[in-house]
C-alpha positions as CSV (number, residue, x, y, z in Angstrom):
1,X,0.0,0.0,0.1
2,X,1.2,3.4,-0.8
3,X,0.1,7.2,-0.2
4,X,1.2,10.0,-2.3
5,X,1.2,12.8,0.6
6,X,1.1,16.4,-0.6
7,X,1.9,18.7,2.3
8,X,0.8,22.0,0.7
9,X,-1.3,23.9,3.1
10,X,0.1,22.5,6.2
11,X,3.2,24.7,6.8
12,X,6.5,23.3,7.4
13,X,6.4,19.4,8.2
14,X,10.1,18.8,7.8
15,X,10.9,16.2,10.5
16,X,7.3,15.5,11.2
17,X,6.4,11.8,12.1
18,X,4.1,10.0,9.5
19,X,2.3,6.9,10.3
20,X,0.3,4.7,7.9
21,X,-1.7,1.8,9.3
22,X,-4.1,-0.8,7.8
23,X,-5.1,-4.4,8.5
24,X,-2.9,-4.7,11.8
25,X,0.2,-3.3,10.1
26,X,1.9,0.1,10.4
27,X,4.8,2.0,9.1
28,X,6.4,5.1,10.7
29,X,9.0,7.6,9.0
30,X,10.0,11.1,9.2
31,X,9.0,13.6,6.5
32,X,11.9,15.2,4.5
33,X,11.9,18.7,3.0
34,X,9.7,17.7,0.1
35,X,6.5,18.9,-1.3
36,X,5.1,15.4,-2.1
37,X,6.2,12.3,-0.1
38,X,5.4,8.6,-1.0
39,X,4.8,6.6,2.0
40,X,4.9,2.8,1.6
41,X,3.5,0.1,3.9
42,X,4.3,-3.5,2.6
43,X,1.3,-5.9,3.2
44,X,1.6,-9.7,3.6
45,X,0.8,-11.9,0.6
46,X,-2.3,-13.4,2.4
47,X,-3.9,-10.0,3.3
48,X,-7.6,-9.9,3.1
49,X,-8.6,-7.6,0.1
50,X,-12.0,-6.6,1.6
51,X,-12.6,-3.0,2.5
52,X,-10.7,-2.1,5.7
53,X,-9.6,1.0,7.5
54,X,-6.5,2.9,6.4
55,X,-5.2,5.6,8.7
56,X,-2.7,8.3,8.2
57,X,-1.3,10.5,10.8
58,X,1.3,13.2,10.8
59,X,2.6,14.7,14.0
60,X,5.1,17.6,13.9
61,X,8.2,17.0,15.8
62,X,8.2,18.1,19.5
63,X,4.3,17.9,19.5
64,X,1.9,15.5,20.9
65,X,-1.0,16.0,18.9
66,X,-1.3,15.2,15.2
67,X,-1.7,17.9,12.6
68,X,-3.4,15.3,10.3
69,X,-5.4,12.3,11.5
70,X,-7.5,10.8,8.7
71,X,-8.9,7.4,7.8
72,X,-10.8,5.9,4.9
73,X,-12.2,2.5,4.2
74,X,-10.3,1.0,1.3
75,X,-10.7,-2.3,-0.7
76,X,-7.4,-3.7,-2.1
77,X,-6.9,-4.6,-5.6
78,X,-5.0,-7.4,-7.3
79,X,-2.0,-6.6,-9.4
80,X,-0.4,-9.5,-11.3
81,X,3.3,-9.6,-11.6
82,X,2.9,-11.0,-15.2
83,X,4.2,-14.5,-14.0
84,X,1.2,-16.1,-12.4
85,X,1.7,-14.3,-9.3
86,X,1.0,-10.8,-7.8
87,X,-0.3,-9.1,-4.7
88,X,-3.1,-7.2,-3.3
89,X,-2.4,-3.6,-2.6
90,X,-3.7,0.0,-3.4
91,X,-2.4,3.2,-4.3
92,X,-4.0,6.5,-2.2
93,X,-3.4,10.2,-2.2
94,X,-3.8,12.6,0.6
95,X,-4.2,16.4,-0.1
96,X,-5.6,19.1,2.1
97,X,-8.5,19.7,-0.3
98,X,-9.2,16.0,-1.2
99,X,-8.5,14.2,2.1
100,X,-7.4,10.5,2.0
101,X,-8.8,9.1,-1.3
102,X,-8.2,6.1,-3.7
103,X,-8.6,8.7,-6.6
104,X,-5.0,10.0,-7.1
105,X,-5.3,13.4,-8.8
106,X,-3.6,13.7,-12.2
107,X,-2.0,17.0,-11.1
108,X,-0.5,15.2,-8.1
109,X,0.8,12.3,-10.1
110,X,2.4,14.8,-12.6
111,X,4.1,16.9,-9.7
112,X,5.4,13.6,-8.1
113,X,6.9,12.5,-11.5
114,X,8.6,16.0,-11.9
115,X,9.8,15.9,-8.3
116,X,11.6,12.6,-8.5
117,X,13.1,13.5,-11.9
118,X,14.8,16.7,-10.5
Protein backbone atom coordinates (compact mmCIF):
# COMPACT_ATOMS: atom_id res chain seq x y z
CA UNK A 1 0.00 0.00 0.00
CA UNK A 2 1.25 3.48 -0.70
CA UNK A 3 0.06 7.04 -0.22
CA UNK A 4 1.19 10.07 -2.21
CA UNK A 5 1.15 12.74 0.48
CA UNK A 6 1.04 16.41 -0.56
CA UNK A 7 1.86 18.70 2.34
CA UNK A 8 0.81 21.95 0.66
CA UNK A 9 -1.35 23.97 3.03
CA UNK A 10 0.08 22.49 6.23
CA UNK A 11 3.18 24.65 6.66
CA UNK A 12 6.59 23.21 7.41
CA UNK A 13 6.34 19.51 8.20
CA UNK A 14 10.04 18.70 7.79
CA UNK A 15 10.94 16.10 10.41
CA UNK A 16 7.31 15.35 11.27
CA UNK A 17 6.41 11.76 12.13
CA UNK A 18 4.17 10.13 9.53
CA UNK A 19 2.29 6.92 10.34
CA UNK A 20 0.37 4.76 7.88
CA UNK A 21 -1.63 1.82 9.27
CA UNK A 22 -4.01 -0.79 7.88
CA UNK A 23 -5.02 -4.37 8.59
CA UNK A 24 -2.88 -4.61 11.73
CA UNK A 25 0.29 -3.32 10.03
CA UNK A 26 1.92 0.10 10.45
CA UNK A 27 4.88 1.99 9.12
CA UNK A 28 6.46 5.11 10.62
CA UNK A 29 8.91 7.54 9.08
CA UNK A 30 10.06 11.15 9.26
CA UNK A 31 9.11 13.59 6.51
CA UNK A 32 11.89 15.17 4.49
CA UNK A 33 11.80 18.68 3.08
CA UNK A 34 9.72 17.69 0.03
CA UNK A 35 6.42 18.93 -1.35
CA UNK A 36 5.22 15.38 -2.03
CA UNK A 37 6.19 12.21 -0.17
CA UNK A 38 5.42 8.62 -1.10
CA UNK A 39 4.69 6.55 2.01
CA UNK A 40 4.89 2.75 1.61
CA UNK A 41 3.45 0.02 3.81
CA UNK A 42 4.29 -3.53 2.69
CA UNK A 43 1.38 -5.95 3.19
CA UNK A 44 1.54 -9.72 3.63
CA UNK A 45 0.78 -11.97 0.67
CA UNK A 46 -2.33 -13.36 2.37
CA UNK A 47 -3.88 -9.98 3.22
CA UNK A 48 -7.68 -9.77 3.08
CA UNK A 49 -8.64 -7.50 0.14
CA UNK A 50 -12.09 -6.68 1.60
CA UNK A 51 -12.68 -3.03 2.55
CA UNK A 52 -10.81 -2.09 5.70
CA UNK A 53 -9.66 1.06 7.47
CA UNK A 54 -6.50 2.87 6.42
CA UNK A 55 -5.23 5.55 8.80
CA UNK A 56 -2.74 8.33 8.08
CA UNK A 57 -1.37 10.48 10.90
CA UNK A 58 1.21 13.25 10.79
CA UNK A 59 2.62 14.75 13.98
CA UNK A 60 5.08 17.65 13.98
CA UNK A 61 8.37 17.21 15.82
CA UNK A 62 8.12 18.02 19.53
CA UNK A 63 4.31 17.98 19.47
CA UNK A 64 1.95 15.39 20.91
CA UNK A 65 -1.19 15.99 18.83
CA UNK A 66 -1.28 15.09 15.15
CA UNK A 67 -1.81 17.91 12.67
CA UNK A 68 -3.33 15.32 10.31
CA UNK A 69 -5.33 12.28 11.46
CA UNK A 70 -7.53 10.81 8.74
CA UNK A 71 -8.87 7.42 7.79
CA UNK A 72 -10.81 5.81 4.97
CA UNK A 73 -12.22 2.36 4.24
CA UNK A 74 -10.28 0.93 1.31
CA UNK A 75 -10.68 -2.24 -0.75
CA UNK A 76 -7.38 -3.66 -2.00
CA UNK A 77 -6.93 -4.55 -5.67
CA UNK A 78 -4.94 -7.44 -7.13
CA UNK A 79 -1.97 -6.54 -9.28
CA UNK A 80 -0.41 -9.35 -11.29
CA UNK A 81 3.34 -9.64 -11.62
CA UNK A 82 2.87 -11.10 -15.11
CA UNK A 83 4.26 -14.50 -14.04
CA UNK A 84 1.23 -16.19 -12.44
CA UNK A 85 1.73 -14.26 -9.20
CA UNK A 86 1.01 -10.87 -7.73
CA UNK A 87 -0.30 -9.22 -4.61
CA UNK A 88 -3.19 -7.20 -3.24
CA UNK A 89 -2.40 -3.54 -2.70
CA UNK A 90 -3.73 -0.05 -3.31
CA UNK A 91 -2.43 3.40 -4.15
CA UNK A 92 -3.93 6.37 -2.31
CA UNK A 93 -3.46 10.11 -2.23
CA UNK A 94 -3.73 12.68 0.53
CA UNK A 95 -4.16 16.40 -0.11
CA UNK A 96 -5.55 19.12 2.11
CA UNK A 97 -8.49 19.69 -0.24
CA UNK A 98 -9.20 16.07 -1.18
CA UNK A 99 -8.40 14.22 2.04
CA UNK A 100 -7.40 10.56 1.92
CA UNK A 101 -8.71 9.01 -1.27
CA UNK A 102 -8.17 6.19 -3.76
CA UNK A 103 -8.61 8.70 -6.61
CA UNK A 104 -5.11 10.06 -7.18
CA UNK A 105 -5.36 13.48 -8.86
CA UNK A 106 -3.53 13.68 -12.19
CA UNK A 107 -1.92 16.97 -11.11
CA UNK A 108 -0.48 15.21 -8.05
CA UNK A 109 0.86 12.33 -10.15
CA UNK A 110 2.47 14.82 -12.53
CA UNK A 111 4.02 16.86 -9.69
CA UNK A 112 5.37 13.65 -8.08
CA UNK A 113 6.95 12.57 -11.37
CA UNK A 114 8.55 16.01 -11.83
CA UNK A 115 9.85 15.98 -8.25
CA UNK A 116 11.56 12.59 -8.58
CA UNK A 117 13.12 13.57 -11.91
CA UNK A 118 14.70 16.72 -10.47
